[in-house]
SEZAVEX-901476 format. One record per atom (N, C-alpha, C): residue number from 1; atom name; y, x, z. Coordinates in steps of 0.05 Angstrom, whole numbers, always signed. Layout:
N
+-----+----+--------+--------+--------+
!   k !  a !     yy !     xx !     zz !
+-----+----+--------+--------+--------+
! NUM ! CA !      Y !      X !      Z !
...
+-----+----+--------+--------+--------+
This chain:
130
+-----+----+--------+--------+--------+
!   k !  a !     yy !     xx !     zz !
+-----+----+--------+--------+--------+
!   1 !  N !    -26 !   +114 !   -472 !
!   1 ! CA !    -31 !   +113 !   -444 !
!   1 !  C !    -56 !    +97 !   -438 !
!   2 !  N !    -76 !   +109 !   -427 !
!   2 ! CA !   -102 !    +97 !   -424 !
!   2 !  C !   -103 !    +74 !   -404 !
!   3 !  N !    -85 !    +72 !   -384 !
!   3 ! CA !    -87 !    +51 !   -365 !
!   3 !  C !    -65 !    +30 !   -371 !
!   4 !  N !    -58 !    +25 !   -395 !
!   4 ! CA !    -37 !     +5 !   -402 !
!   4 !  C !    -49 !    -15 !   -422 !
!   5 !  N !    -42 !    -40 !   -418 !
!   5 ! CA !    -51 !    -61 !   -437 !
!   5 !  C !    -31 !    -83 !   -438 !
!   6 !  N !    -32 !    -99 !   -459 !
!   6 ! CA !    -13 !   -122 !   -462 !
!   6 !  C !    -22 !   -146 !   -446 !
!   7 !  N !     -3 !   -160 !   -435 !
!   7 ! CA !     -9 !   -185 !   -421 !
!   7 !  C !     +6 !   -207 !   -434 !
!   8 !  N !     -8 !   -229 !   -443 !
!   8 ! CA !     +5 !   -251 !   -457 !
!   8 !  C !    +11 !   -272 !   -437 !
!   9 !  N !    +35 !   -283 !   -437 !
!   9 ! CA !    +42 !   -306 !   -420 !
!   9 !  C !    +68 !   -318 !   -432 !
!  10 !  N !    +82 !   -333 !   -417 !
!  10 ! CA !   +105 !   -348 !   -426 !
!  10 !  C !   +131 !   -332 !   -425 !
!  11 !  N !   +131 !   -308 !   -416 !
!  11 ! CA !   +155 !   -292 !   -415 !
!  11 !  C !   +166 !   -286 !   -442 !
!  12 !  N !   +192 !   -281 !   -443 !
!  12 ! CA !   +205 !   -276 !   -470 !
!  12 !  C !   +202 !   -246 !   -478 !
!  13 !  N !   +195 !   -229 !   -460 !
!  13 ! CA !   +191 !   -200 !   -466 !
!  13 !  C !   +161 !   -193 !   -462 !
!  14 !  N !   +152 !   -175 !   -479 !
!  14 ! CA !   +124 !   -166 !   -475 !
!  14 !  C !   +121 !   -151 !   -449 !
!  15 !  N !    +98 !   -153 !   -436 !
!  15 ! CA !    +93 !   -141 !   -411 !
!  15 !  C !    +68 !   -124 !   -414 !
!  16 !  N !    +69 !    -99 !   -404 !
!  16 ! CA !    +46 !    -82 !   -405 !
!  16 !  C !    +35 !    -77 !   -377 !
!  17 !  N !     +9 !    -76 !   -375 !
!  17 ! CA !     -4 !    -68 !   -350 !
!  17 !  C !     -3 !    -38 !   -348 !
!  18 !  N !    +11 !    -28 !   -327 !
!  18 ! CA !    +12 !     +0 !   -324 !
!  18 !  C !    +19 !     +7 !   -295 !
!  19 !  N !     +6 !    +27 !   -284 !
!  19 ! CA !    +10 !    +35 !   -256 !
!  19 !  C !    +29 !    +59 !   -256 !
!  20 !  N !    +53 !    +54 !   -247 !
!  20 ! CA !    +73 !    +76 !   -246 !
!  20 !  C !    +86 !    +75 !   -218 !
!  21 !  N !    +95 !    +98 !   -207 !
!  21 ! CA !   +106 !    +98 !   -181 !
!  21 !  C !   +134 !    +85 !   -180 !
!  22 !  N !   +138 !    +71 !   -158 !
!  22 ! CA !   +164 !    +57 !   -153 !
!  22 !  C !   +172 !    +62 !   -124 !
!  23 !  N !   +196 !    +67 !   -118 !
!  23 ! CA !   +207 !    +68 !    -91 !
!  23 !  C !   +226 !    +44 !    -88 !
!  24 !  N !   +226 !    +32 !    -64 !
!  24 ! CA !   +243 !     +9 !    -60 !
!  24 !  C !   +254 !     +8 !    -31 !
!  25 !  N !   +277 !     -5 !    -29 !
!  25 ! CA !   +290 !    -12 !     -3 !
!  25 !  C !   +298 !    -41 !     -5 !
!  26 !  N !   +292 !    -55 !    +16 !
!  26 ! CA !   +301 !    -83 !    +19 !
!  26 !  C !   +330 !    -80 !    +29 !
!  27 !  N !   +349 !    -91 !    +15 !
!  27 ! CA !   +377 !    -88 !    +23 !
!  27 !  C !   +390 !   -114 !    +33 !
!  28 !  N !   +375 !   -136 !    +36 !
!  28 ! CA !   +387 !   -160 !    +45 !
!  28 !  C !   +377 !   -169 !    +73 !
!  29 !  N !   +367 !   -150 !    +88 !
!  29 ! CA !   +356 !   -155 !   +114 !
!  29 !  C !   +379 !   -163 !   +133 !
!  30 !  N !   +373 !   -179 !   +154 !
!  30 ! CA !   +393 !   -186 !   +174 !
!  30 !  C !   +399 !   -162 !   +191 !
!  31 !  N !   +421 !   -162 !   +205 !
!  31 ! CA !   +428 !   -139 !   +223 !
!  31 !  C !   +406 !   -134 !   +243 !
!  32 !  N !   +394 !   -155 !   +254 !
!  32 ! CA !   +373 !   -151 !   +275 !
!  32 !  C !   +349 !   -138 !   +262 !
!  33 !  N !   +340 !   -147 !   +238 !
!  33 ! CA !   +317 !   -135 !   +225 !
!  33 !  C !   +322 !   -106 !   +218 !
!  34 !  N !   +347 !   -101 !   +209 !
!  34 ! CA !   +354 !    -73 !   +201 !
!  34 !  C !   +352 !    -55 !   +226 !
!  35 !  N !   +361 !    -64 !   +249 !
!  35 ! CA !   +360 !    -48 !   +273 !
!  35 !  C !   +330 !    -42 !   +280 !
!  36 !  N !   +312 !    -62 !   +277 !
!  36 ! CA !   +284 !    -57 !   +283 !
!  36 !  C !   +271 !    -39 !   +262 !
!  37 !  N !   +282 !    -39 !   +237 !
!  37 ! CA !   +270 !    -23 !   +217 !
!  37 !  C !   +285 !     +4 !   +212 !
!  38 !  N !   +303 !    +10 !   +230 !
!  38 ! CA !   +320 !    +34 !   +226 !
!  38 !  C !   +304 !    +59 !   +220 !
!  39 !  N !   +281 !    +62 !   +234 !
!  39 ! CA !   +265 !    +86 !   +229 !
!  39 !  C !   +252 !    +86 !   +202 !
!  40 !  N !   +252 !    +63 !   +188 !
!  40 ! CA !   +241 !    +60 !   +161 !
!  40 !  C !   +262 !    +57 !   +139 !
!  41 !  N !   +285 !    +70 !   +144 !
!  41 ! CA !   +307 !    +67 !   +126 !
!  41 !  C !   +303 !    +82 !    +99 !
!  42 !  N !   +285 !   +101 !    +99 !
!  42 ! CA !   +281 !   +116 !    +74 !
!  42 !  C !   +265 !    +97 !    +55 !
!  43 !  N !   +267 !   +103 !    +29 !
!  43 ! CA !   +253 !    +85 !    +10 !
!  43 !  C !   +223 !    +84 !    +15 !
!  44 !  N !   +212 !    +62 !    +10 !
!  44 ! CA !   +183 !    +57 !    +13 !
!  44 !  C !   +170 !    +61 !    -13 !
!  45 !  N !   +145 !    +71 !    -13 !
!  45 ! CA !   +129 !    +76 !    -38 !
!  45 !  C !   +114 !    +52 !    -45 !
!  46 !  N !   +112 !    +47 !    -71 !
!  46 ! CA !    +97 !    +25 !    -82 !
!  46 !  C !    +88 !    +33 !   -110 !
!  47 !  N !    +75 !    +14 !   -124 !
!  47 ! CA !    +68 !    +21 !   -152 !
!  47 !  C !    +70 !     -5 !   -167 !
!  48 !  N !    +73 !     -2 !   -194 !
!  48 ! CA !    +75 !    -25 !   -211 !
!  48 !  C !    +47 !    -35 !   -219 !
!  49 !  N !    +44 !    -60 !   -224 !
!  49 ! CA !    +20 !    -71 !   -236 !
!  49 !  C !    +25 !    -75 !   -266 !
!  50 !  N !    +48 !    -85 !   -272 !
!  50 ! CA !    +57 !    -87 !   -300 !
!  50 !  C !    +87 !    -86 !   -302 !
!  51 !  N !    +97 !    -80 !   -326 !
!  51 ! CA !   +126 !    -76 !   -331 !
!  51 !  C !   +135 !    -90 !   -356 !
!  52 !  N !   +158 !   -101 !   -356 !
!  52 ! CA !   +171 !   -112 !   -380 !
!  52 !  C !   +200 !   -104 !   -380 !
!  53 !  N !   +215 !   -112 !   -400 !
!  53 ! CA !   +243 !   -105 !   -403 !
!  53 !  C !   +260 !   -119 !   -381 !
!  54 !  N !   +250 !   -140 !   -370 !
!  54 ! CA !   +267 !   -155 !   -350 !
!  54 !  C !   +256 !   -155 !   -322 !
!  55 !  N !   +233 !   -140 !   -317 !
!  55 ! CA !   +223 !   -139 !   -290 !
!  55 !  C !   +196 !   -127 !   -288 !
!  56 !  N !   +184 !   -128 !   -265 !
!  56 ! CA !   +157 !   -116 !   -261 !
!  56 !  C !   +142 !   -130 !   -238 !
!  57 !  N !   +118 !   -125 !   -237 !
!  57 ! CA !   +101 !   -135 !   -214 !
!  57 !  C !    +96 !   -110 !   -197 !
!  58 !  N !   +104 !   -112 !   -172 !
!  58 ! CA !   +104 !    -91 !   -153 !
!  58 !  C !    +81 !    -95 !   -133 !
!  59 !  N !    +65 !    -75 !   -128 !
!  59 ! CA !    +44 !    -75 !   -108 !
!  59 !  C !    +55 !    -59 !    -85 !
!  60 !  N !    +58 !    -72 !    -61 !
!  60 ! CA !    +70 !    -59 !    -37 !
!  60 !  C !    +51 !    -60 !    -14 !
!  61 !  N !    +55 !    -41 !     +5 !
!  61 ! CA !    +40 !    -43 !    +31 !
!  61 !  C !    +52 !    -63 !    +50 !
!  62 !  N !    +77 !    -71 !    +45 !
!  62 ! CA !    +91 !    -89 !    +63 !
!  62 !  C !    +98 !   -116 !    +50 !
!  63 !  N !    +98 !   -137 !    +65 !
!  63 ! CA !   +103 !   -163 !    +54 !
!  63 !  C !   +133 !   -166 !    +48 !
!  64 !  N !   +140 !   -175 !    +24 !
!  64 ! CA !   +166 !   -181 !    +16 !
!  64 !  C !   +169 !   -211 !    +15 !
!  65 !  N !   +194 !   -222 !    +14 !
!  65 ! CA !   +198 !   -251 !    +13 !
!  65 !  C !   +213 !   -257 !    -12 !
!  66 !  N !   +207 !   -281 !    -22 !
!  66 ! CA !   +221 !   -291 !    -46 !
!  66 !  C !   +251 !   -292 !    -40 !
!  67 !  N !   +267 !   -281 !    -58 !
!  67 ! CA !   +295 !   -279 !    -54 !
!  67 !  C !   +305 !   -253 !    -43 !
!  68 !  N !   +287 !   -236 !    -33 !
!  68 ! CA !   +295 !   -210 !    -23 !
!  68 !  C !   +309 !   -194 !    -46 !
!  69 !  N !   +329 !   -180 !    -39 !
!  69 ! CA !   +343 !   -162 !    -59 !
!  69 !  C !   +334 !   -134 !    -53 !
!  70 !  N !   +324 !   -120 !    -74 !
!  70 ! CA !   +314 !    -93 !    -71 !
!  70 !  C !   +331 !    -73 !    -87 !
!  71 !  N !   +333 !    -50 !    -77 !
!  71 ! CA !   +343 !    -27 !    -93 !
!  71 !  C !   +318 !    -11 !   -100 !
!  72 !  N !   +312 !     -9 !   -126 !
!  72 ! CA !   +288 !     +4 !   -134 !
!  72 !  C !   +293 !    +29 !   -151 !
!  73 !  N !   +273 !    +47 !   -151 !
!  73 ! CA !   +273 !    +70 !   -169 !
!  73 !  C !   +246 !    +69 !   -183 !
!  74 !  N !   +247 !    +69 !   -209 !
!  74 ! CA !   +223 !    +67 !   -225 !
!  74 !  C !   +219 !    +94 !   -240 !
!  75 !  N !   +195 !   +105 !   -236 !
!  75 ! CA !   +189 !   +132 !   -248 !
!  75 !  C !   +172 !   +128 !   -274 !
!  76 !  N !   +185 !   +123 !   -296 !
!  76 ! CA !   +171 !   +121 !   -321 !
!  76 !  C !   +159 !   +148 !   -329 !
!  77 !  N !   +135 !   +149 !   -339 !
!  77 ! CA !   +123 !   +174 !   -347 !
!  77 !  C !   +138 !   +189 !   -369 !
!  78 !  N !   +153 !   +174 !   -384 !
!  78 ! CA !   +168 !   +186 !   -407 !
!  78 !  C !   +195 !   +196 !   -399 !
!  79 !  N !   +203 !   +193 !   -374 !
!  79 ! CA !   +230 !   +202 !   -365 !
!  79 !  C !   +228 !   +221 !   -343 !
!  80 !  N !   +247 !   +241 !   -343 !
!  80 ! CA !   +247 !   +261 !   -321 !
!  80 !  C !   +261 !   +251 !   -296 !
!  81 !  N !   +279 !   +232 !   -299 !
!  81 ! CA !   +293 !   +221 !   -275 !
!  81 !  C !   +286 !   +191 !   -271 !
!  82 !  N !   +285 !   +183 !   -246 !
!  82 ! CA !   +279 !   +156 !   -240 !
!  82 !  C !   +301 !   +137 !   -249 !
!  83 !  N !   +293 !   +114 !   -258 !
!  83 ! CA !   +312 !    +93 !   -267 !
!  83 !  C !   +317 !    +76 !   -242 !
!  84 !  N !   +343 !    +69 !   -238 !
!  84 ! CA !   +351 !    +53 !   -214 !
!  84 !  C !   +360 !    +25 !   -221 !
!  85 !  N !   +353 !     +6 !   -204 !
!  85 ! CA !   +361 !    -21 !   -209 !
!  85 !  C !   +364 !    -37 !   -183 !
!  86 !  N !   +380 !    -57 !   -183 !
!  86 ! CA !   +380 !    -77 !   -162 !
!  86 !  C !   +364 !   -100 !   -172 !
!  87 !  N !   +345 !   -110 !   -156 !
!  87 ! CA !   +326 !   -130 !   -165 !
!  87 !  C !   +323 !   -152 !   -145 !
!  88 !  N !   +312 !   -174 !   -154 !
!  88 ! CA !   +306 !   -197 !   -137 !
!  88 !  C !   +277 !   -203 !   -137 !
!  89 !  N !   +266 !   -209 !   -114 !
!  89 ! CA !   +238 !   -217 !   -112 !
!  89 !  C !   +237 !   -247 !   -120 !
!  90 !  N !   +222 !   -253 !   -141 !
!  90 ! CA !   +221 !   -280 !   -151 !
!  90 !  C !   +194 !   -295 !   -143 !
!  91 !  N !   +174 !   -279 !   -135 !
!  91 ! CA !   +149 !   -291 !   -125 !
!  91 !  C !   +134 !   -270 !   -110 !
!  92 !  N !   +117 !   -278 !    -91 !
!  92 ! CA !   +100 !   -259 !    -76 !
!  92 !  C !    +73 !   -272 !    -73 !
!  93 !  N !    +53 !   -255 !    -69 !
!  93 ! CA !    +26 !   -264 !    -63 !
!  93 !  C !    +11 !   -242 !    -49 !
!  94 !  N !     -5 !   -249 !    -28 !
!  94 ! CA !    -21 !   -228 !    -14 !
!  94 !  C !    -43 !   -219 !    -33 !
!  95 !  N !    -51 !   -194 !    -29 !
!  95 ! CA !    -73 !   -182 !    -45 !
!  95 !  C !    -95 !   -172 !    -25 !
!  96 !  N !   -115 !   -161 !    -36 !
!  96 ! CA !   -137 !   -150 !    -20 !
!  96 !  C !   -128 !   -126 !     -4 !
!  97 !  N !   -142 !   -122 !    +19 !
!  97 ! CA !   -138 !    -98 !    +35 !
!  97 !  C !   -109 !    -96 !    +46 !
!  98 !  N !    -96 !   -118 !    +51 !
!  98 ! CA !    -71 !   -118 !    +64 !
!  98 !  C !    -47 !   -112 !    +46 !
!  99 !  N !    -51 !   -108 !    +20 !
!  99 ! CA !    -28 !   -102 !     +3 !
!  99 !  C !    -16 !   -129 !     -6 !
! 100 !  N !     +7 !   -127 !    -19 !
! 100 ! CA !    +23 !   -151 !    -28 !
! 100 !  C !    +33 !   -146 !    -56 !
! 101 !  N !    +31 !   -167 !    -73 !
! 101 ! CA !    +43 !   -165 !   -100 !
! 101 !  C !    +68 !   -182 !    -99 !
! 102 !  N !    +89 !   -172 !   -115 !
! 102 ! CA !   +114 !   -186 !   -116 !
! 102 !  C !   +125 !   -183 !   -145 !
! 103 !  N !   +134 !   -206 !   -155 !
! 103 ! CA !   +147 !   -206 !   -181 !
! 103 !  C !   +177 !   -199 !   -177 !
! 104 !  N !   +185 !   -179 !   -191 !
! 104 ! CA !   +212 !   -167 !   -188 !
! 104 !  C !   +228 !   -172 !   -214 !
! 105 !  N !   +251 !   -184 !   -212 !
! 105 ! CA !   +269 !   -188 !   -235 !
! 105 !  C !   +293 !   -169 !   -232 !
! 106 !  N !   +297 !   -153 !   -253 !
! 106 ! CA !   +320 !   -134 !   -254 !
! 106 !  C !   +346 !   -150 !   -256 !
! 107 !  N !   +362 !   -149 !   -234 !
! 107 ! CA !   +388 !   -163 !   -234 !
! 107 !  C !   +410 !   -145 !   -245 !
! 108 !  N !   +409 !   -120 !   -237 !
! 108 ! CA !   +430 !   -101 !   -246 !
! 108 !  C !   +417 !    -75 !   -253 !
! 109 !  N !   +419 !    -68 !   -278 !
! 109 ! CA !   +406 !    -45 !   -289 !
! 109 !  C !   +424 !    -33 !   -310 !
! 110 !  N !   +429 !     -7 !   -309 !
! 110 ! CA !   +447 !     +6 !   -329 !
! 110 !  C !   +434 !     +0 !   -357 !
! 111 !  N !   +452 !     -3 !   -376 !
! 111 ! CA !   +443 !    -10 !   -403 !
! 111 !  C !   +425 !    +12 !   -414 !
! 112 !  N !   +431 !    +38 !   -409 !
! 112 ! CA !   +414 !    +59 !   -419 !
! 112 !  C !   +387 !    +59 !   -406 !
! 113 !  N !   +386 !    +51 !   -380 !
! 113 ! CA !   +360 !    +48 !   -366 !
! 113 !  C !   +345 !    +25 !   -377 !
! 114 !  N !   +358 !     +2 !   -382 !
! 114 ! CA !   +345 !    -21 !   -395 !
! 114 !  C !   +333 !    -13 !   -422 !
! 115 !  N !   +347 !     +3 !   -438 !
! 115 ! CA !   +337 !    +12 !   -464 !
! 115 !  C !   +313 !    +30 !   -461 !
! 116 !  N !   +313 !    +47 !   -440 !
! 116 ! CA !   +290 !    +64 !   -435 !
! 116 !  C !   +265 !    +48 !   -427 !
! 117 !  N !   +268 !    +28 !   -412 !
! 117 ! CA !   +245 !    +11 !   -404 !
! 117 !  C !   +235 !     -4 !   -428 !
! 118 !  N !   +252 !    -16 !   -444 !
! 118 ! CA !   +244 !    -30 !   -469 !
! 118 !  C !   +230 !    -11 !   -488 !
! 119 !  N !   +241 !    +13 !   -492 !
! 119 ! CA !   +228 !    +33 !   -509 !
! 119 !  C !   +200 !    +41 !   -498 !
! 120 !  N !   +199 !    +45 !   -472 !
! 120 ! CA !   +173 !    +52 !   -460 !
! 120 !  C !   +152 !    +31 !   -465 !
! 121 !  N !   +160 !     +5 !   -461 !
! 121 ! CA !   +141 !    -17 !   -465 !
! 121 !  C !   +133 !    -18 !   -495 !
! 122 !  N !   +153 !    -16 !   -514 !
! 122 ! CA !   +146 !    -17 !   -542 !
! 122 !  C !   +129 !     +7 !   -551 !
! 123 !  N !   +135 !    +30 !   -542 !
! 123 ! CA !   +119 !    +54 !   -548 !
! 123 !  C !    +91 !    +52 !   -538 !
! 124 !  N !    +88 !    +42 !   -514 !
! 124 ! CA !    +61 !    +39 !   -502 !
! 124 !  C !    +45 !    +18 !   -517 !
! 125 !  N !    +58 !     -4 !   -525 !
! 125 ! CA !    +44 !    -25 !   -540 !
! 125 !  C !    +35 !    -14 !   -568 !
! 126 !  N !    +53 !     +1 !   -581 !
! 126 ! CA !    +47 !    +13 !   -607 !
! 126 !  C !    +24 !    +33 !   -604 !
! 127 !  N !    +24 !    +49 !   -583 !
! 127 ! CA !     +3 !    +68 !   -580 !
! 127 !  C !    -25 !    +55 !   -574 !
! 128 !  N !    -24 !    +31 !   -561 !
! 128 ! CA !    -49 !    +18 !   -556 !
! 128 !  C !    -59 !     +1 !   -579 !
! 129 !  N !    -42 !     -3 !   -600 !
! 129 ! CA !    -50 !    -17 !   -623 !
! 129 !  C !    -49 !    -47 !   -619 !
! 130 !  N !    -34 !    -56 !   -599 !
! 130 ! CA !    -32 !    -85 !   -594 !
! 130 !  C !     -6 !    -97 !   -603 !
+-----+----+--------+--------+--------+
């Protein structure tokens, strides 16, 4: 994969830089906020900045808050169906041109989906020679 690379840091799982489509819904909104956002109940589009076995960095058009719980769908290039997970926003930071980055931790992910993500990361790393 030409747009993937390894990122070294203190995490216990390797992380690759890769831009893949992600859909998300914030599911912990208050009743009042949900009423205001009712017309936006469909999943919102975003993309990953990087991915690891335990989470990803998400680039979104809307600001998220630390502690938000998201229902996400990740579209790995190696899979025909989206992988689904419940995730928690562990950090956020504004980006250029009004976008926002958020660190997402997979809280609940089917074991077979976790294996697919781990295999995708390992395969991408092996292909890049890192």
